[in-house]
Every structure is written in structure tokens, then in C-alpha cells.
C-alpha positions as CSV (number, residue, x, y, z in Angstrom):
1,M,-12.5,-23.0,11.7
2,E,-12.4,-21.6,15.4
3,F,-14.0,-18.2,16.5
4,P,-12.7,-15.7,16.9
5,V,-10.1,-16.3,14.0
6,Y,-7.0,-14.2,15.9
7,I,-4.4,-12.7,13.6
8,Y,-0.8,-13.7,14.7
9,L,2.2,-11.1,13.7
10,G,5.1,-13.1,15.2
11,S,4.5,-13.2,19.1
12,W,1.7,-11.1,18.8
13,R,-2.0,-12.4,18.8
14,I,-4.4,-9.3,17.7
15,H,-8.3,-10.1,18.0
16,P,-9.9,-9.4,14.2
17,H,-12.2,-6.9,15.4
18,V,-9.8,-4.7,16.6
19,L,-7.4,-5.6,14.1
20,F,-9.8,-5.0,11.2
21,E,-11.4,-2.0,12.8
22,A,-8.4,0.0,12.8
23,L,-7.6,-0.8,9.2
24,A,-11.0,0.3,8.0
25,Y,-10.9,3.5,9.4
26,F,-6.7,4.0,8.6
27,I,-7.3,2.8,5.0
28,G,-11.2,4.5,4.3
29,F,-9.3,7.9,5.5
30,R,-6.0,7.6,3.3
31,V,-8.3,7.0,0.2
32,Y,-10.7,9.7,1.5
33,L,-7.5,12.1,1.1
34,W,-5.9,10.7,-2.3
35,T,-9.4,10.8,-4.0
36,R,-11.1,13.6,-2.5
37,R,-11.3,16.8,-5.2
38,P,-9.9,20.2,-4.7
39,S,-12.7,22.1,-2.8
40,G,-11.8,25.6,-2.2
41,M,-12.8,25.0,1.5
42,T,-10.3,26.5,3.5
43,K,-7.8,24.0,6.2
44,L,-9.7,25.3,9.4
45,M,-13.2,24.8,7.6
46,S,-12.4,21.3,6.6
47,L,-11.1,20.5,10.3
48,Q,-13.9,21.7,11.5
49,I,-16.6,19.7,9.1
50,L,-14.3,16.6,9.6
51,A,-14.9,17.1,13.2
52,G,-18.8,17.3,13.2
53,T,-18.9,14.1,11.2
54,I,-16.9,12.4,13.6
55,A,-19.0,13.4,16.4
56,G,-22.5,13.1,15.3
57,A,-21.1,9.3,13.7
58,A,-20.2,8.6,17.4
59,I,-23.6,10.0,18.9
60,G,-25.9,8.6,16.7
61,S,-24.2,5.0,16.8
62,K,-24.0,4.7,20.5
63,L,-27.9,6.6,20.8
64,L,-29.3,4.0,18.3
65,F,-27.7,1.2,19.5
66,W,-28.9,1.9,22.9
67,L,-32.4,1.8,21.4
68,E,-31.8,-1.6,20.5
69,D,-33.1,-3.1,23.7
70,P,-34.7,-0.1,25.7
71,A,-35.6,-2.4,28.8
72,A,-31.8,-3.9,29.1
73,T,-30.4,-0.5,28.4
74,W,-32.4,0.9,31.3
75,E,-31.2,-1.7,33.7
76,Q,-27.7,-0.9,32.3
77,L,-27.7,3.1,33.1
78,S,-25.8,2.3,36.3
79,Q,-23.0,0.3,34.6
80,F,-21.4,2.7,32.1
81,H,-19.1,0.2,30.4
82,L,-22.0,-2.1,29.4
83,L,-23.3,1.2,27.7
84,W,-20.0,2.1,26.5
85,G,-19.5,-1.4,24.4
86,G,-22.4,-1.1,21.5
87,K,-22.4,0.6,18.6
88,T,-24.1,0.4,14.8
89,I,-23.2,1.3,11.6
90,V,-26.5,2.8,10.4
91,G,-26.5,4.9,13.2
92,G,-23.0,6.2,12.9
93,L,-23.8,7.1,8.8
94,L,-27.0,8.8,10.3
95,G,-25.7,10.5,12.6
96,G,-22.7,12.0,10.8
97,L,-25.2,13.1,8.3
98,I,-26.5,15.2,11.0
99,G,-23.3,16.1,12.0
100,V,-22.1,17.6,8.8
101,E,-24.9,19.0,7.4
102,L,-25.2,21.3,10.9
103,T,-21.3,21.8,10.9
104,K,-21.2,23.3,7.9
105,R,-24.5,25.4,8.3
106,W,-22.6,26.9,11.3
107,V,-19.5,27.5,9.2
108,G,-21.3,29.0,6.3
109,W,-20.5,25.9,4.1
110,K,-22.9,25.7,0.9
111,H,-22.0,23.0,-1.0
112,S,-22.0,19.1,-0.9
113,T,-19.4,17.3,0.4
114,G,-20.7,13.7,0.3
115,D,-19.2,12.2,-2.9
116,D,-16.1,12.4,-1.8
117,F,-16.8,9.7,1.0
118,V,-19.0,6.8,-1.1
119,Y,-15.9,4.7,-1.7
120,P,-13.8,5.5,1.6
121,L,-17.2,4.6,3.5
122,I,-17.7,1.3,1.3
123,L,-14.6,0.1,1.7
124,G,-14.0,1.0,5.5
125,M,-17.5,-0.8,6.3
126,G,-16.8,-3.7,3.9
127,L,-12.9,-3.8,6.0
128,G,-15.0,-3.6,9.2
129,R,-17.3,-6.1,8.7
130,V,-14.8,-8.8,7.6
131,G,-13.4,-8.6,11.2
132,C,-17.0,-8.3,12.8
133,F,-16.8,-12.1,10.3
134,L,-14.1,-12.9,12.2
135,T,-14.9,-12.6,15.6
136,G,-18.0,-14.8,15.6
137,L,-20.4,-15.2,18.2
138,D,-18.8,-12.6,20.6
139,D,-19.5,-9.6,17.6
140,H,-23.5,-10.5,17.7
141,T,-23.4,-9.3,14.0
142,Y,-24.8,-12.8,13.1
143,G,-27.9,-13.9,11.5
144,T,-30.8,-16.3,12.6
145,A,-30.7,-20.0,12.6
146,T,-30.8,-21.2,8.9
147,S,-30.8,-24.8,6.9
148,W,-29.2,-22.6,3.5
149,V,-25.8,-23.7,1.9
150,T,-24.2,-20.3,3.1
151,G,-25.0,-21.5,6.7
152,V,-22.1,-20.7,8.9
153,D,-20.9,-22.9,12.4
154,F,-19.6,-19.5,14.5
155,G,-18.8,-22.4,16.9
156,D,-21.8,-23.5,18.9
157,G,-22.8,-25.9,16.7
158,V,-25.3,-23.9,15.0
159,L,-25.7,-23.2,11.0
160,R,-26.5,-19.2,11.2
161,H,-26.9,-16.9,8.7
162,P,-22.9,-14.9,8.1
163,T,-25.0,-11.3,7.4
164,Q,-21.2,-10.0,7.9
165,L,-20.5,-11.6,4.2
166,Y,-23.7,-10.5,2.8
167,E,-23.2,-7.2,3.9
168,I,-19.6,-7.3,2.3
169,V,-21.0,-8.5,-1.2
170,F,-23.8,-6.5,-1.4
171,L,-21.2,-3.1,-0.8
172,I,-19.2,-4.7,-3.8
173,I,-22.2,-4.7,-5.7
174,L,-23.4,-1.2,-4.6
175,A,-19.7,-0.2,-5.2
176,L,-19.8,-1.4,-9.0
177,L,-23.7,0.4,-9.6
178,L,-22.2,3.8,-7.9
179,I,-19.4,3.5,-11.1
180,P,-21.3,6.0,-13.7
181,L,-22.2,8.7,-10.6
182,Y,-18.6,8.4,-9.4
183,R,-17.9,9.2,-13.3
184,Q,-20.0,12.0,-13.7
185,S,-19.4,13.4,-10.2
186,R,-15.7,13.3,-11.4
187,S,-16.3,14.5,-15.1
188,H,-18.9,17.7,-14.5
189,S,-18.6,21.0,-12.2
190,P,-21.6,22.3,-10.5
191,G,-24.3,23.2,-12.5
192,E,-23.1,21.1,-15.8
193,G,-26.0,18.6,-15.6
194,Y,-24.8,16.8,-12.4
195,V,-26.4,16.9,-9.2
196,S,-23.8,16.9,-6.8
197,G,-24.0,15.0,-3.6
198,R,-26.3,12.6,-5.9
199,M,-23.3,9.6,-5.8
200,F,-24.0,10.0,-1.6
201,Q,-27.7,10.1,-1.6
202,W,-27.9,6.5,-4.0
203,F,-25.5,5.0,-1.6
204,M,-27.0,6.1,1.7
205,A,-30.6,4.7,-0.1
206,G,-29.2,1.6,-1.2
207,Y,-27.4,0.8,1.7
208,L,-30.0,2.1,3.9
209,L,-32.4,-0.4,2.3
210,F,-30.5,-3.1,2.4
211,R,-30.0,-3.0,6.2
212,L,-33.5,-2.7,6.1
213,G,-34.8,-6.3,4.3
214,I,-31.1,-7.9,6.5
215,E,-32.3,-6.8,9.8
216,W,-35.2,-9.3,9.4
217,I,-32.7,-12.1,9.6
218,K,-30.9,-11.2,12.6
219,P,-31.2,-12.5,16.2
220,T,-32.0,-8.7,17.7
221,P,-35.1,-7.4,19.7
222,H,-38.1,-6.4,17.6
223,P,-39.7,-4.2,20.3
224,Y,-41.4,-1.2,18.0
225,L,-44.4,-2.9,16.7
226,G,-42.4,-5.9,14.9
227,L,-39.6,-4.0,14.0
228,N,-36.1,-3.1,15.6
229,N,-34.1,0.2,16.3
230,I,-32.3,-1.0,13.2
231,Q,-34.8,-0.9,11.0
232,L,-36.5,2.0,12.1
233,A,-33.5,4.7,11.4
234,C,-33.9,2.7,7.7
235,I,-37.0,4.2,7.3
236,A,-36.9,7.4,8.5
237,G,-33.3,7.8,6.6
238,L,-35.5,6.1,3.1
239,I,-37.9,8.4,3.5
240,Y,-35.7,11.8,4.2
241,Y,-33.7,10.4,0.4
242,A,-36.7,9.4,-1.1
243,W,-37.7,13.1,-0.7
244,L,-34.2,14.3,-1.4
245,I,-33.5,12.4,-4.9
246,G,-37.4,12.7,-6.0
247,G,-38.3,16.1,-4.9
248,K,-34.5,18.0,-5.5
249,S,-34.8,18.4,-9.1
250,K,-38.0,20.7,-8.5
251,L,-36.7,22.2,-5.7
252,R,-33.9,23.5,-7.4
253,R,-36.0,25.5,-9.8
254,S,-36.6,27.6,-7.3
255,I,-33.4,26.7,-4.7
256,P,-29.9,27.2,-5.3
257,E,-28.4,23.8,-5.4
258,S,-26.3,25.0,-3.1
259,H,-28.9,25.3,-0.3
260,L,-30.3,22.1,-0.7
261,P,-28.7,19.1,1.6
262,S,-25.9,16.5,0.4
């Protein structure tokens, strides 16, 4: 197999990263529209929250990418095309979370909106990782050299961990593990035993824990006391979700659920 693995449609030769990233956004959003539950939210409010989510995700994905190698980022400050070229899923997820929560406060919406995003996100992320894998070395999402049977030669004669494929497998497992929470979220209304937003919380906690571990077999700089930028963000997110999942049941006794973050 030669990388990148271009996709041919008639006379068109399409780069795999471009194709699968576009499919991830398009199909993920269509699945969200198809599966989301009626919320009573006005169309304007829905658009405002969506815009806040997109803006937060875009900003978060770029900021975290710039922290991967602070020295290199500083050197490239005058070369905007280089700084614009990268992004991170973890930064996008955490930035989107901050964006949606700030926007919900601004528009006055107090209920959780996260559960409806879980499976569209898993599908979109999985499709995106297919494009990352087919791009090969140019995508910079591969792992370190390995002698494991799973090692893949991306074109330079070195067998590396195909961390993109590891993530796809993990996302499939995570999707299966979340099915009970998905069923609960669909069969209960707020106040009938299911904590709204709980499925999204477990999705985020699970994915952040996976990324915290998988980053140890990626050849990225680890300038933060042996950790890299993604791991720092994952640790911060895991602390937040550990508090949210572990402490929310206690907080609900004194604070209405609608006032708690999703």
C-alpha cells in the first residue's frame, strides 16, 4: 500500500484526508439532525448554541495544537499558513464544550444538550481517523516504531503503531458500551431516574482517558514534565468529569439539575 491512498472518482483524484474529513462533518451532522430529540428550543436559540459550539471547537483545536511544541509555535508566529495547518480532536471537544456552555448561559438555556451529540461525534471521529490513516506520514497522527504484529509501514520502511486504527477500534467499543445509557436517555424524561447529559459525560471521560494513554506511543514532543499538550488537556478534562460524574448526584439534592453543566 502506498500512502497517501488517493480516492479516485472518475477523473477526479481526491486526497483521503479531505474526503473523509468532509464525510465526517456531513454524515455526523446529518445523523445528529436525524437522531436528536425535541427539546422545545427555538430555532434561533438552536442556531446560536450551534454557532457557539463550532466557534469553541475551532478555537480549542487550534490553541491546543499550538501548545504541542511552544518553541516551534513561537518561531512560526510570522508564518500564519503553518500555524493554521494543524488542529486536535481533544482541543476541539473541550473547546466545543466550553463554547456550548457559555452560549447556553448567554441565551438562557438551562438543560443539557450533550447526549444527542455522542453518536454523531463517534461516527464523525471514526470517519476522520480513516482519512488520517490513509494519509500516512503527512498526517502526523501515527505512532512510534514498533515490533508488534499491528505495525504498519507508512512508506518509509519503518513499522509504526497505527494509532488511527487503534482509535477507531476504541470508538466502536465505546459506542457499544454506551448503548445502555443511550436507551435510558431515550426512555426517560428529566426527573424520571436518568441524569440528563450523563451519556455525554461518560463519552468524554472515556475518550479523554484513551487519549491520555495513547499519547505515550506517539512521537510528539513531551515538554511539560514528560507530558505533551494533549495529555495535559486530557488530565484537566478527566478531573472535571470525575467531579461532574461523582459529585453531581450530591449536588442535585441542593441544586436543580437544569443549573448543572452537561
